[in-house]
All heavy atoms as TSV, in Angstrom:
chain	resi	resn	atom	element	x	y	z
A	1	MET	N	N	-13.548	-5.405	-12.074
A	1	MET	CA	C	-12.341	-5.876	-11.410
A	1	MET	C	C	-12.444	-7.398	-11.292
A	1	MET	O	O	-13.442	-7.919	-10.823
A	1	MET	CB	C	-12.237	-5.223	-10.028
A	1	MET	CG	C	-11.053	-5.667	-9.254
A	1	MET	SD	S	-10.903	-5.005	-7.573
A	1	MET	CE	C	-11.121	-3.278	-7.806
A	2	ASN	N	N	-11.407	-8.087	-11.705
A	2	ASN	CA	C	-11.439	-9.545	-11.616
A	2	ASN	C	C	-11.028	-9.998	-10.212
A	2	ASN	O	O	-10.583	-9.212	-9.383
A	2	ASN	CB	C	-10.578	-10.173	-12.711
A	2	ASN	CG	C	-9.104	-9.828	-12.568
A	2	ASN	OD1	O	-8.593	-9.734	-11.466
A	2	ASN	ND2	N	-8.417	-9.649	-13.679
A	3	SER	N	N	-11.180	-11.291	-9.963
A	3	SER	CA	C	-10.924	-11.799	-8.609
A	3	SER	C	C	-9.450	-11.696	-8.217
A	3	SER	O	O	-9.133	-11.467	-7.046
A	3	SER	CB	C	-11.412	-13.238	-8.481
A	3	SER	OG	O	-10.708	-14.077	-9.365
A	4	THR	N	N	-8.545	-11.837	-9.191
A	4	THR	CA	C	-7.118	-11.705	-8.895
A	4	THR	C	C	-6.799	-10.280	-8.468
A	4	THR	O	O	-6.075	-10.057	-7.496
A	4	THR	CB	C	-6.278	-12.079	-10.132
A	4	THR	OG1	O	-6.612	-13.404	-10.526
A	4	THR	CG2	C	-4.795	-11.994	-9.837
A	5	GLN	N	N	-7.364	-9.326	-9.187
A	5	GLN	CA	C	-7.141	-7.917	-8.864
A	5	GLN	C	C	-7.761	-7.584	-7.502
A	5	GLN	O	O	-7.166	-6.853	-6.708
A	5	GLN	CB	C	-7.760	-7.064	-9.965
A	5	GLN	CG	C	-7.199	-5.688	-10.075
A	5	GLN	CD	C	-7.750	-4.966	-11.294
A	5	GLN	OE1	O	-8.807	-5.307	-11.814
A	5	GLN	NE2	N	-7.024	-3.980	-11.751
A	6	ALA	N	N	-8.930	-8.123	-7.215
A	6	ALA	CA	C	-9.586	-7.879	-5.926
A	6	ALA	C	C	-8.762	-8.465	-4.780
A	6	ALA	O	O	-8.607	-7.831	-3.735
A	6	ALA	CB	C	-10.996	-8.469	-5.930
A	7	ALA	N	N	-8.215	-9.663	-4.987
A	7	ALA	CA	C	-7.381	-10.289	-3.960
A	7	ALA	C	C	-6.112	-9.474	-3.727
A	7	ALA	O	O	-5.679	-9.290	-2.580
A	7	ALA	CB	C	-7.034	-11.721	-4.360
A	8	LEU	N	N	-5.519	-8.972	-4.802
A	8	LEU	CA	C	-4.320	-8.141	-4.687
A	8	LEU	C	C	-4.637	-6.856	-3.925
A	8	LEU	O	O	-3.894	-6.452	-3.032
A	8	LEU	CB	C	-3.760	-7.825	-6.070
A	8	LEU	CG	C	-2.520	-6.934	-6.134
A	8	LEU	CD1	C	-1.372	-7.511	-5.312
A	8	LEU	CD2	C	-2.104	-6.739	-7.588
A	9	ARG	N	N	-5.756	-6.229	-4.238
A	9	ARG	CA	C	-6.167	-5.006	-3.546
A	9	ARG	C	C	-6.398	-5.283	-2.056
A	9	ARG	O	O	-6.001	-4.492	-1.193
A	9	ARG	CB	C	-7.420	-4.429	-4.191
A	9	ARG	CG	C	-7.809	-3.077	-3.643
A	9	ARG	CD	C	-8.955	-2.474	-4.411
A	9	ARG	NE	N	-8.578	-2.107	-5.760
A	9	ARG	CZ	C	-7.927	-0.996	-6.084
A	9	ARG	NH1	N	-7.568	-0.152	-5.141
A	9	ARG	NH2	N	-7.624	-0.723	-7.331
A	10	ASP	N	N	-6.996	-6.427	-1.718
A	10	ASP	CA	C	-7.203	-6.787	-0.311
A	10	ASP	C	C	-5.869	-6.980	0.416
A	10	ASP	O	O	-5.699	-6.547	1.553
A	10	ASP	CB	C	-8.042	-8.059	-0.196
A	10	ASP	CG	C	-9.499	-7.848	-0.572
A	10	ASP	OD1	O	-9.956	-6.670	-0.597
A	10	ASP	OD2	O	-10.185	-8.851	-0.843
A	11	GLU	N	N	-4.927	-7.638	-0.258
A	11	GLU	CA	C	-3.602	-7.839	0.327
A	11	GLU	C	C	-2.910	-6.492	0.573
A	11	GLU	O	O	-2.318	-6.268	1.629
A	11	GLU	CB	C	-2.744	-8.709	-0.596
A	11	GLU	CG	C	-1.352	-8.964	-0.059
A	11	GLU	CD	C	-0.475	-9.752	-1.014
A	11	GLU	OE1	O	-0.963	-10.232	-2.043
A	11	GLU	OE2	O	0.726	-9.864	-0.715
A	12	ILE	N	N	-3.013	-5.602	-0.392
A	12	ILE	CA	C	-2.408	-4.271	-0.263
A	12	ILE	C	C	-3.049	-3.515	0.892
A	12	ILE	O	O	-2.359	-2.876	1.688
A	12	ILE	CB	C	-2.533	-3.486	-1.578
A	12	ILE	CG1	C	-1.667	-4.138	-2.644
A	12	ILE	CG2	C	-2.167	-2.022	-1.393
A	12	ILE	CD1	C	-1.947	-3.656	-4.051
A	13	ARG	N	N	-4.353	-3.604	1.003
A	13	ARG	CA	C	-5.062	-2.918	2.088
A	13	ARG	C	C	-4.587	-3.420	3.452
A	13	ARG	O	O	-4.368	-2.631	4.379
A	13	ARG	CB	C	-6.570	-3.106	1.924
A	13	ARG	CG	C	-7.380	-2.176	2.788
A	13	ARG	CD	C	-8.861	-2.204	2.439
A	13	ARG	NE	N	-9.080	-1.536	1.162
A	13	ARG	CZ	C	-9.605	-2.116	0.073
A	13	ARG	NH1	N	-9.990	-3.363	0.107
A	13	ARG	NH2	N	-9.769	-1.438	-1.036
A	14	GLU	N	N	-4.381	-4.731	3.588
A	14	GLU	CA	C	-3.891	-5.292	4.849
A	14	GLU	C	C	-2.469	-4.815	5.149
A	14	GLU	O	O	-2.155	-4.448	6.287
A	14	GLU	CB	C	-3.932	-6.822	4.797
A	14	GLU	CG	C	-5.329	-7.383	4.872
A	14	GLU	CD	C	-5.345	-8.901	4.766
A	14	GLU	OE1	O	-4.310	-9.535	5.067
A	14	GLU	OE2	O	-6.387	-9.438	4.382
A	15	LEU	N	N	-1.607	-4.829	4.133
A	15	LEU	CA	C	-0.241	-4.336	4.311
A	15	LEU	C	C	-0.243	-2.858	4.695
A	15	LEU	O	O	0.506	-2.438	5.592
A	15	LEU	CB	C	0.569	-4.530	3.024
A	15	LEU	CG	C	0.912	-5.967	2.631
A	15	LEU	CD1	C	1.440	-6.017	1.206
A	15	LEU	CD2	C	1.904	-6.570	3.607
A	16	ALA	N	N	-1.084	-2.082	4.029
A	16	ALA	CA	C	-1.163	-0.644	4.305
A	16	ALA	C	C	-1.688	-0.388	5.711
A	16	ALA	O	O	-1.202	0.512	6.404
A	16	ALA	CB	C	-2.038	0.047	3.263
A	17	ASP	N	N	-2.665	-1.182	6.150
A	17	ASP	CA	C	-3.169	-1.033	7.521
A	17	ASP	C	C	-2.058	-1.284	8.534
A	17	ASP	O	O	-1.905	-0.538	9.500
A	17	ASP	CB	C	-4.326	-2.003	7.779
A	17	ASP	CG	C	-5.648	-1.536	7.219
A	17	ASP	OD1	O	-5.808	-0.324	6.944
A	17	ASP	OD2	O	-6.542	-2.388	7.052
A	18	GLU	N	N	-1.280	-2.331	8.293
A	18	GLU	CA	C	-0.166	-2.640	9.190
A	18	GLU	C	C	0.870	-1.513	9.187
A	18	GLU	O	O	1.330	-1.075	10.238
A	18	GLU	CB	C	0.493	-3.955	8.782
A	18	GLU	CG	C	1.576	-4.394	9.728
A	18	GLU	CD	C	2.205	-5.732	9.373
A	18	GLU	OE1	O	1.630	-6.467	8.544
A	18	GLU	OE2	O	3.274	-6.034	9.923
A	19	ALA	N	N	1.211	-1.016	8.008
A	19	ALA	CA	C	2.177	0.087	7.906
A	19	ALA	C	C	1.638	1.348	8.576
A	19	ALA	O	O	2.386	2.078	9.227
A	19	ALA	CB	C	2.509	0.360	6.438
A	20	PHE	N	N	0.350	1.599	8.442
A	20	PHE	CA	C	-0.262	2.774	9.067
A	20	PHE	C	C	-0.210	2.650	10.588
A	20	PHE	O	O	0.161	3.606	11.283
A	20	PHE	CB	C	-1.711	2.920	8.589
A	20	PHE	CG	C	-2.429	4.080	9.208
A	20	PHE	CD1	C	-2.203	5.367	8.756
A	20	PHE	CD2	C	-3.329	3.890	10.241
A	20	PHE	CE1	C	-2.851	6.452	9.325
A	20	PHE	CE2	C	-3.990	4.967	10.807
A	20	PHE	CZ	C	-3.753	6.243	10.347
A	21	HIS	N	N	-0.533	1.483	11.123
A	21	HIS	CA	C	-0.525	1.295	12.573
A	21	HIS	C	C	0.880	1.362	13.157
A	21	HIS	O	O	1.057	1.732	14.317
A	21	HIS	CB	C	-1.215	-0.011	12.947
A	21	HIS	CG	C	-2.694	0.031	12.724
A	21	HIS	ND1	N	-3.536	0.905	13.381
A	21	HIS	CD2	C	-3.482	-0.654	11.876
A	21	HIS	CE1	C	-4.770	0.746	12.966
A	21	HIS	NE2	N	-4.774	-0.201	12.040
A	22	GLN	N	N	1.875	1.050	12.332
A	22	GLN	CA	C	3.268	1.178	12.772
A	22	GLN	C	C	3.816	2.585	12.513
A	22	GLN	O	O	4.995	2.848	12.736
A	22	GLN	CB	C	4.140	0.152	12.045
A	22	GLN	CG	C	3.876	-1.260	12.460
A	22	GLN	CD	C	4.843	-2.229	11.803
A	22	GLN	OE1	O	5.979	-1.889	11.484
A	22	GLN	NE2	N	4.391	-3.454	11.598
A	23	LYS	N	N	2.938	3.460	12.005
A	23	LYS	CA	C	3.285	4.857	11.721
A	23	LYS	C	C	4.371	4.987	10.656
A	23	LYS	O	O	5.170	5.930	10.661
A	23	LYS	CB	C	3.670	5.597	12.993
A	23	LYS	CG	C	2.523	5.633	13.969
A	23	LYS	CD	C	2.849	6.400	15.212
A	23	LYS	CE	C	1.650	6.411	16.017
A	23	LYS	NZ	N	1.253	6.375	17.138
A	24	LEU	N	N	4.399	4.041	9.718
A	24	LEU	CA	C	5.342	4.098	8.601
A	24	LEU	C	C	4.772	4.919	7.447
A	24	LEU	O	O	5.521	5.460	6.643
A	24	LEU	CB	C	5.677	2.685	8.116
A	24	LEU	CG	C	6.285	1.760	9.167
A	24	LEU	CD1	C	6.412	0.346	8.621
A	24	LEU	CD2	C	7.636	2.297	9.610
A	25	ILE	N	N	3.435	4.959	7.358
A	25	ILE	CA	C	2.739	5.788	6.379
A	25	ILE	C	C	1.681	6.574	7.132
A	25	ILE	O	O	1.278	6.193	8.235
A	25	ILE	CB	C	2.094	4.946	5.240
A	25	ILE	CG1	C	1.045	3.985	5.783
A	25	ILE	CG2	C	3.165	4.210	4.448
A	25	ILE	CD1	C	0.247	3.245	4.705
A	26	SER	N	N	1.231	7.681	6.550
A	26	SER	CA	C	0.247	8.491	7.258
A	26	SER	C	C	-1.158	8.376	6.673
A	26	SER	O	O	-2.078	9.010	7.171
A	26	SER	CB	C	0.690	9.961	7.297
A	26	SER	OG	O	0.930	10.439	5.996
A	27	GLY	N	N	-1.321	7.554	5.645
A	27	GLY	CA	C	-2.644	7.328	5.085
A	27	GLY	C	C	-2.587	6.416	3.879
A	27	GLY	O	O	-1.518	6.162	3.329
A	28	HIS	N	N	-3.763	5.924	3.485
A	28	HIS	CA	C	-3.842	5.052	2.316
A	28	HIS	C	C	-5.288	4.914	1.889
A	28	HIS	O	O	-6.202	5.218	2.647
A	28	HIS	CB	C	-3.230	3.675	2.604
A	28	HIS	CG	C	-3.957	2.885	3.652
A	28	HIS	ND1	N	-4.943	1.984	3.344
A	28	HIS	CD2	C	-3.837	2.873	4.997
A	28	HIS	CE1	C	-5.393	1.432	4.463
A	28	HIS	NE2	N	-4.733	1.966	5.482
A	29	GLY	N	N	-5.480	4.473	0.660
A	29	GLY	CA	C	-6.826	4.236	0.157
A	29	GLY	C	C	-6.810	3.944	-1.332
A	29	GLY	O	O	-5.769	3.983	-1.982
A	30	ASP	N	N	-7.987	3.644	-1.849
A	30	ASP	CA	C	-8.106	3.360	-3.274
A	30	ASP	C	C	-7.747	4.594	-4.079
A	30	ASP	O	O	-8.082	5.715	-3.713
A	30	ASP	CB	C	-9.539	2.935	-3.607
A	30	ASP	CG	C	-9.887	1.588	-2.987
A	30	ASP	OD1	O	-8.988	0.749	-2.861
A	30	ASP	OD2	O	-11.064	1.383	-2.651
A	31	GLY	N	N	-7.060	4.373	-5.180
A	31	GLY	CA	C	-6.722	5.461	-6.081
A	31	GLY	C	C	-7.894	5.789	-6.985
A	31	GLY	O	O	-8.919	5.098	-6.991
A	32	ALA	N	N	-7.755	6.846	-7.752
A	32	ALA	CA	C	-8.808	7.254	-8.684
A	32	ALA	C	C	-9.007	6.207	-9.772
A	32	ALA	O	O	-10.106	5.993	-10.262
A	32	ALA	CB	C	-8.452	8.602	-9.306
A	33	ASP	N	N	-7.926	5.541	-10.138
A	33	ASP	CA	C	-7.964	4.484	-11.140
A	33	ASP	C	C	-8.093	3.138	-10.415
A	33	ASP	O	O	-7.487	2.930	-9.370
A	33	ASP	CB	C	-6.663	4.540	-11.948
A	33	ASP	CG	C	-6.596	3.539	-13.071
A	33	ASP	OD1	O	-7.310	2.520	-13.033
A	33	ASP	OD2	O	-5.794	3.760	-14.000
A	34	MET	N	N	-8.860	2.224	-10.982
A	34	MET	CA	C	-9.041	0.897	-10.391
A	34	MET	C	C	-7.727	0.149	-10.217
A	34	MET	O	O	-7.606	-0.701	-9.339
A	34	MET	CB	C	-9.918	0.045	-11.320
A	34	MET	CG	C	-11.264	-0.232	-10.810
A	34	MET	SD	S	-12.312	-1.022	-12.041
A	34	MET	CE	C	-11.433	-2.456	-12.532
A	35	ASN	N	N	-6.758	0.455	-11.044
A	35	ASN	CA	C	-5.483	-0.257	-11.030
A	35	ASN	C	C	-4.432	0.431	-10.179
A	35	ASN	O	O	-3.256	0.092	-10.253
A	35	ASN	CB	C	-4.963	-0.423	-12.464
A	35	ASN	CG	C	-5.910	-1.231	-13.308
A	35	ASN	OD1	O	-6.407	-2.261	-12.870
A	35	ASN	ND2	N	-6.186	-0.766	-14.501
A	36	GLU	N	N	-4.841	1.408	-9.372
A	36	GLU	CA	C	-3.904	2.149	-8.524
A	36	GLU	C	C	-4.336	2.100	-7.064
A	36	GLU	O	O	-5.503	1.882	-6.755
A	36	GLU	CB	C	-3.849	3.618	-8.929
A	36	GLU	CG	C	-3.158	3.883	-10.233
A	36	GLU	CD	C	-3.061	5.371	-10.517
A	36	GLU	OE1	O	-3.760	6.184	-9.882
A	36	GLU	OE2	O	-2.261	5.711	-11.394
A	37	TYR	N	N	-3.372	2.332	-6.201
A	37	TYR	CA	C	-3.627	2.451	-4.771
A	37	TYR	C	C	-2.854	3.676	-4.288
A	37	TYR	O	O	-1.722	3.902	-4.704
A	37	TYR	CB	C	-3.155	1.196	-4.023
A	37	TYR	CG	C	-3.794	1.052	-2.678
A	37	TYR	CD1	C	-5.093	0.577	-2.559
A	37	TYR	CD2	C	-3.122	1.406	-1.524
A	37	TYR	CE1	C	-5.706	0.455	-1.325
A	37	TYR	CE2	C	-3.717	1.282	-0.286
A	37	TYR	CZ	C	-5.010	0.805	-0.186
A	37	TYR	OH	O	-5.619	0.705	1.039
A	38	GLN	N	N	-3.469	4.458	-3.428
A	38	GLN	CA	C	-2.831	5.679	-2.926
A	38	GLN	C	C	-2.231	5.416	-1.553
A	38	GLN	O	O	-2.900	4.907	-0.663
A	38	GLN	CB	C	-3.834	6.814	-2.826
A	38	GLN	CG	C	-3.217	8.091	-2.280
A	38	GLN	CD	C	-4.207	9.236	-2.241
A	38	GLN	OE1	O	-5.035	9.381	-3.107
A	38	GLN	NE2	N	-4.116	10.036	-1.203
A	39	ILE	N	N	-0.975	5.787	-1.416
A	39	ILE	CA	C	-0.256	5.659	-0.150
A	39	ILE	C	C	0.338	7.022	0.179
A	39	ILE	O	O	1.003	7.622	-0.663
A	39	ILE	CB	C	0.867	4.607	-0.260
A	39	ILE	CG1	C	0.275	3.243	-0.597
A	39	ILE	CG2	C	1.680	4.547	1.030
A	39	ILE	CD1	C	1.301	2.204	-0.996
A	40	VAL	N	N	0.087	7.507	1.384
A	40	VAL	CA	C	0.660	8.787	1.816
A	40	VAL	C	C	1.904	8.452	2.625
A	40	VAL	O	O	1.833	7.902	3.723
A	40	VAL	CB	C	-0.347	9.613	2.644
A	40	VAL	CG1	C	0.268	10.957	3.027
A	40	VAL	CG2	C	-1.651	9.808	1.878
A	41	TYR	N	N	3.058	8.768	2.033
A	41	TYR	CA	C	4.351	8.450	2.627
A	41	TYR	C	C	5.163	9.737	2.720
A	41	TYR	O	O	5.305	10.452	1.739
A	41	TYR	CB	C	5.077	7.413	1.752
A	41	TYR	CG	C	6.439	7.028	2.239
A	41	TYR	CD1	C	6.598	6.343	3.429
A	41	TYR	CD2	C	7.573	7.334	1.509
A	41	TYR	CE1	C	7.852	5.976	3.881
A	41	TYR	CE2	C	8.830	6.971	1.942
A	41	TYR	CZ	C	8.968	6.301	3.138
A	41	TYR	OH	O	10.208	5.933	3.591
A	42	GLN	N	N	5.660	10.025	3.912
A	42	GLN	CA	C	6.427	11.243	4.178
A	42	GLN	C	C	5.637	12.476	3.748
A	42	GLN	O	O	6.184	13.419	3.169
A	42	GLN	CB	C	7.796	11.180	3.502
A	42	GLN	CG	C	8.661	10.084	4.051
A	42	GLN	CD	C	10.030	10.007	3.404
A	42	GLN	OE1	O	10.248	10.496	2.304
A	42	GLN	NE2	N	10.961	9.371	4.101
A	43	GLY	N	N	4.349	12.466	4.027
A	43	GLY	CA	C	3.484	13.611	3.769
A	43	GLY	C	C	3.059	13.809	2.327
A	43	GLY	O	O	2.355	14.757	2.018
A	44	LYS	N	N	3.473	12.908	1.441
A	44	LYS	CA	C	3.148	13.064	0.025
A	44	LYS	C	C	2.297	11.892	-0.456
A	44	LYS	O	O	2.689	10.739	-0.288
A	44	LYS	CB	C	4.421	13.120	-0.813
A	44	LYS	CG	C	5.308	14.292	-0.476
A	44	LYS	CD	C	6.593	14.217	-1.259
A	44	LYS	CE	C	7.546	15.309	-0.773
A	44	LYS	NZ	N	8.889	15.107	-1.264
A	45	PRO	N	N	1.152	12.175	-1.063
A	45	PRO	CA	C	0.355	11.074	-1.623
A	45	PRO	C	C	1.014	10.519	-2.879
A	45	PRO	O	O	1.508	11.271	-3.716
A	45	PRO	CB	C	-0.986	11.729	-1.949
A	45	PRO	CG	C	-0.710	13.186	-2.032
A	45	PRO	CD	C	0.507	13.467	-1.207
A	46	ARG	N	N	1.060	9.210	-2.946
A	46	ARG	CA	C	1.647	8.536	-4.102
A	46	ARG	C	C	0.598	7.593	-4.676
A	46	ARG	O	O	0.045	6.766	-3.949
A	46	ARG	CB	C	2.884	7.734	-3.695
A	46	ARG	CG	C	3.955	8.624	-3.114
A	46	ARG	CD	C	4.962	7.809	-2.320
A	46	ARG	NE	N	5.796	8.688	-1.528
A	46	ARG	CZ	C	7.052	8.977	-1.818
A	46	ARG	NH1	N	7.628	8.445	-2.860
A	46	ARG	NH2	N	7.728	9.784	-1.048
A	47	HIS	N	N	0.341	7.721	-5.950
A	47	HIS	CA	C	-0.602	6.853	-6.644
A	47	HIS	C	C	0.216	5.805	-7.379
A	47	HIS	O	O	0.905	6.109	-8.348
A	47	HIS	CB	C	-1.458	7.658	-7.623
A	47	HIS	CG	C	-2.279	8.696	-6.933
A	47	HIS	ND1	N	-3.551	8.451	-6.499
A	47	HIS	CD2	C	-1.997	9.967	-6.569
A	47	HIS	CE1	C	-4.030	9.532	-5.907
A	47	HIS	NE2	N	-3.092	10.466	-5.939
A	48	LEU	N	N	0.151	4.573	-6.880
A	48	LEU	CA	C	1.004	3.507	-7.414
A	48	LEU	C	C	0.163	2.411	-8.055
A	48	LEU	O	O	-0.914	2.074	-7.545
A	48	LEU	CB	C	1.827	2.880	-6.283
A	48	LEU	CG	C	2.717	3.823	-5.485
A	48	LEU	CD1	C	3.284	3.107	-4.278
A	48	LEU	CD2	C	3.832	4.347	-6.358
A	49	PRO	N	N	0.657	1.830	-9.144
A	49	PRO	CA	C	0.000	0.635	-9.683
A	49	PRO	C	C	-0.039	-0.437	-8.588
A	49	PRO	O	O	0.828	-0.469	-7.702
A	49	PRO	CB	C	0.908	0.205	-10.838
A	49	PRO	CG	C	1.680	1.438	-11.191
A	49	PRO	CD	C	1.826	2.222	-9.915
A	50	LEU	N	N	-1.015	-1.321	-8.633
A	50	LEU	CA	C	-1.220	-2.281	-7.552
A	50	LEU	C	C	0.028	-3.111	-7.233
A	50	LEU	O	O	0.397	-3.240	-6.061
A	50	LEU	CB	C	-2.400	-3.204	-7.884
A	50	LEU	CG	C	-3.758	-2.512	-7.971
A	50	LEU	CD1	C	-4.832	-3.525	-8.367
A	50	LEU	CD2	C	-4.122	-1.828	-6.671
A	51	GLU	N	N	0.670	-3.660	-8.239
A	51	GLU	CA	C	1.868	-4.474	-7.989
A	51	GLU	C	C	2.966	-3.653	-7.328
A	51	GLU	O	O	3.648	-4.123	-6.415
A	51	GLU	CB	C	2.390	-5.084	-9.296
A	51	GLU	CG	C	1.538	-6.203	-9.838
A	51	GLU	CD	C	1.617	-7.478	-9.017
A	51	GLU	OE1	O	2.603	-7.671	-8.272
A	51	GLU	OE2	O	0.683	-8.286	-9.118
A	52	GLN	N	N	3.142	-2.425	-7.768
A	52	GLN	CA	C	4.169	-1.557	-7.198
A	52	GLN	C	C	3.810	-1.164	-5.766
A	52	GLN	O	O	4.686	-1.070	-4.903
A	52	GLN	CB	C	4.344	-0.315	-8.062
A	52	GLN	CG	C	5.544	0.504	-7.692
A	52	GLN	CD	C	5.767	1.664	-8.646
A	52	GLN	OE1	O	5.078	1.810	-9.644
A	52	GLN	NE2	N	6.722	2.498	-8.322
A	53	ALA	N	N	2.529	-0.965	-5.487
A	53	ALA	CA	C	2.090	-0.640	-4.126
A	53	ALA	C	C	2.395	-1.791	-3.179
A	53	ALA	O	O	2.871	-1.579	-2.060
A	53	ALA	CB	C	0.601	-0.314	-4.120
A	54	ARG	N	N	2.127	-3.021	-3.621
A	54	ARG	CA	C	2.428	-4.191	-2.776
A	54	ARG	C	C	3.934	-4.283	-2.518
A	54	ARG	O	O	4.364	-4.500	-1.386
A	54	ARG	CB	C	1.917	-5.468	-3.424
A	54	ARG	CG	C	2.272	-6.699	-2.586
A	54	ARG	CD	C	1.670	-7.962	-3.068
A	54	ARG	NE	N	2.143	-8.268	-4.403
A	54	ARG	CZ	C	1.780	-9.347	-5.080
A	54	ARG	NH1	N	0.951	-10.211	-4.553
A	54	ARG	NH2	N	2.249	-9.560	-6.287
A	55	PHE	N	N	4.725	-4.103	-3.566
A	55	PHE	CA	C	6.178	-4.155	-3.433
A	55	PHE	C	C	6.675	-3.071	-2.465
A	55	PHE	O	O	7.493	-3.337	-1.573
A	55	PHE	CB	C	6.818	-3.986	-4.817
A	55	PHE	CG	C	8.314	-4.057	-4.815
A	55	PHE	CD1	C	8.971	-5.268	-4.675
A	55	PHE	CD2	C	9.072	-2.906	-4.958
A	55	PHE	CE1	C	10.359	-5.333	-4.673
A	55	PHE	CE2	C	10.455	-2.961	-4.958
A	55	PHE	CZ	C	11.096	-4.175	-4.812
A	56	PHE	N	N	6.175	-1.853	-2.613
A	56	PHE	CA	C	6.569	-0.730	-1.759
A	56	PHE	C	C	6.253	-1.025	-0.295
A	56	PHE	O	O	7.106	-0.867	0.587
A	56	PHE	CB	C	5.854	0.546	-2.219
A	56	PHE	CG	C	6.098	1.721	-1.337
A	56	PHE	CD1	C	7.259	2.461	-1.442
A	56	PHE	CD2	C	5.160	2.093	-0.380
A	56	PHE	CE1	C	7.490	3.556	-0.609
A	56	PHE	CE2	C	5.377	3.182	0.449
A	56	PHE	CZ	C	6.554	3.908	0.333
A	57	LEU	N	N	5.031	-1.467	-0.024
A	57	LEU	CA	C	4.618	-1.720	1.356
A	57	LEU	C	C	5.359	-2.899	1.969
A	57	LEU	O	O	5.766	-2.844	3.131
A	57	LEU	CB	C	3.106	-1.955	1.412
A	57	LEU	CG	C	2.257	-0.722	1.138
A	57	LEU	CD1	C	0.811	-1.116	0.872
A	57	LEU	CD2	C	2.357	0.271	2.289
A	58	THR	N	N	5.562	-3.953	1.185
A	58	THR	CA	C	6.298	-5.115	1.674
A	58	THR	C	C	7.715	-4.718	2.074
A	58	THR	O	O	8.202	-5.096	3.143
A	58	THR	CB	C	6.324	-6.223	0.607
A	58	THR	OG1	O	4.981	-6.579	0.287
A	58	THR	CG2	C	7.062	-7.455	1.086
A	59	ASN	N	N	8.366	-3.943	1.225
A	59	ASN	CA	C	9.731	-3.498	1.525
A	59	ASN	C	C	9.772	-2.563	2.726
A	59	ASN	O	O	10.674	-2.652	3.559
A	59	ASN	CB	C	10.354	-2.817	0.310
A	59	ASN	CG	C	10.810	-3.812	-0.720
A	59	ASN	OD1	O	11.135	-4.946	-0.394
A	59	ASN	ND2	N	10.826	-3.398	-1.969
A	60	LEU	N	N	8.814	-1.666	2.812
A	60	LEU	CA	C	8.751	-0.727	3.935
A	60	LEU	C	C	8.594	-1.482	5.255
A	60	LEU	O	O	9.293	-1.206	6.233
A	60	LEU	CB	C	7.587	0.243	3.722
A	60	LEU	CG	C	7.460	1.412	4.662
A	60	LEU	CD1	C	8.670	2.346	4.529
A	60	LEU	CD2	C	6.180	2.177	4.372
A	61	LEU	N	N	7.697	-2.452	5.277
A	61	LEU	CA	C	7.477	-3.251	6.501
A	61	LEU	C	C	8.706	-4.096	6.823
A	61	LEU	O	O	9.095	-4.215	7.982
A	61	LEU	CB	C	6.239	-4.123	6.336
A	61	LEU	CG	C	4.923	-3.356	6.368
A	61	LEU	CD1	C	3.795	-4.207	5.821
A	61	LEU	CD2	C	4.610	-2.864	7.757
A	62	TYR	N	N	9.328	-4.670	5.815
A	62	TYR	CA	C	10.537	-5.469	6.021
A	62	TYR	C	C	11.650	-4.628	6.638
A	62	TYR	O	O	12.288	-5.023	7.608
A	62	TYR	CB	C	10.990	-6.102	4.706
A	62	TYR	CG	C	12.297	-6.844	4.830
A	62	TYR	CD1	C	12.341	-8.104	5.430
A	62	TYR	CD2	C	13.488	-6.269	4.396
A	62	TYR	CE1	C	13.552	-8.782	5.575
A	62	TYR	CE2	C	14.692	-6.939	4.532
A	62	TYR	CZ	C	14.721	-8.187	5.111
A	62	TYR	OH	O	15.910	-8.851	5.258
A	63	ARG	N	N	11.878	-3.453	6.055
A	63	ARG	CA	C	12.949	-2.570	6.557
A	63	ARG	C	C	12.680	-2.145	7.991
A	63	ARG	O	O	13.610	-1.995	8.792
A	63	ARG	CB	C	13.098	-1.347	5.658
A	63	ARG	CG	C	13.778	-1.648	4.353
A	63	ARG	CD	C	14.177	-0.376	3.620
A	63	ARG	NE	N	13.129	0.623	3.605
A	63	ARG	CZ	C	12.439	0.970	2.526
A	63	ARG	NH1	N	12.685	0.416	1.367
A	63	ARG	NH2	N	11.500	1.891	2.599
A	64	SER	N	N	11.418	-1.967	8.354
A	64	SER	CA	C	11.109	-1.544	9.726
A	64	SER	C	C	11.406	-2.664	10.728
A	64	SER	O	O	11.729	-2.385	11.877
A	64	SER	CB	C	9.654	-1.100	9.843
A	64	SER	OG	O	8.781	-2.205	9.856
A	65	ARG	N	N	11.304	-3.905	10.288
A	65	ARG	CA	C	11.584	-5.045	11.174
A	65	ARG	C	C	13.072	-5.297	11.309
A	65	ARG	O	O	13.521	-5.765	12.347
A	65	ARG	CB	C	10.897	-6.298	10.632
A	65	ARG	CG	C	9.398	-6.226	10.756
A	65	ARG	CD	C	8.739	-7.486	10.245
A	65	ARG	NE	N	7.299	-7.338	10.307
A	65	ARG	CZ	C	6.495	-7.442	9.268
A	65	ARG	NH1	N	6.973	-7.736	8.080
A	65	ARG	NH2	N	5.201	-7.268	9.407
A	66	VAL	N	N	13.818	-5.020	10.251
A	66	VAL	CA	C	15.260	-5.266	10.252
A	66	VAL	C	C	15.994	-4.231	11.113
A	66	VAL	O	O	16.942	-4.552	11.799
A	66	VAL	CB	C	15.809	-5.266	8.795
A	66	VAL	CG1	C	17.324	-5.320	8.785
A	66	VAL	CG2	C	15.243	-6.454	8.040
A	67	HIS	N	N	15.542	-2.997	11.065
A	67	HIS	CA	C	16.237	-1.929	11.793
A	67	HIS	C	C	15.722	-1.800	13.164
A	67	HIS	O	O	14.960	-1.543	13.754
A	67	HIS	CB	C	16.130	-0.613	11.028
A	67	HIS	CG	C	16.894	-0.666	9.742
A	67	HIS	ND1	N	16.302	-0.822	8.531
A	67	HIS	CD2	C	18.219	-0.633	9.511
A	67	HIS	CE1	C	17.210	-0.860	7.589
A	67	HIS	NE2	N	18.397	-0.747	8.163
C-alpha cells in the first residue's frame, strides 16, 4: 500500500468513526481487498472502493448536518 492509499484509508476510518458515533452506520472496517473499505449501512455490509467509501461517508455526514 502506498502512502497516498494509506492516507486515504486513514481519512475514511476517521469519517467512518464519526458516522458510527452519530449512529449513521452500524459498523465499518477494512475490506477483504486492500482497495476496499467495508461500511455497514442500514444493516447491510457494503464493500466499496476507497474513493467511493470516502464519497459515501462525506455525503452521509453532510446530509445529517443539513437535516
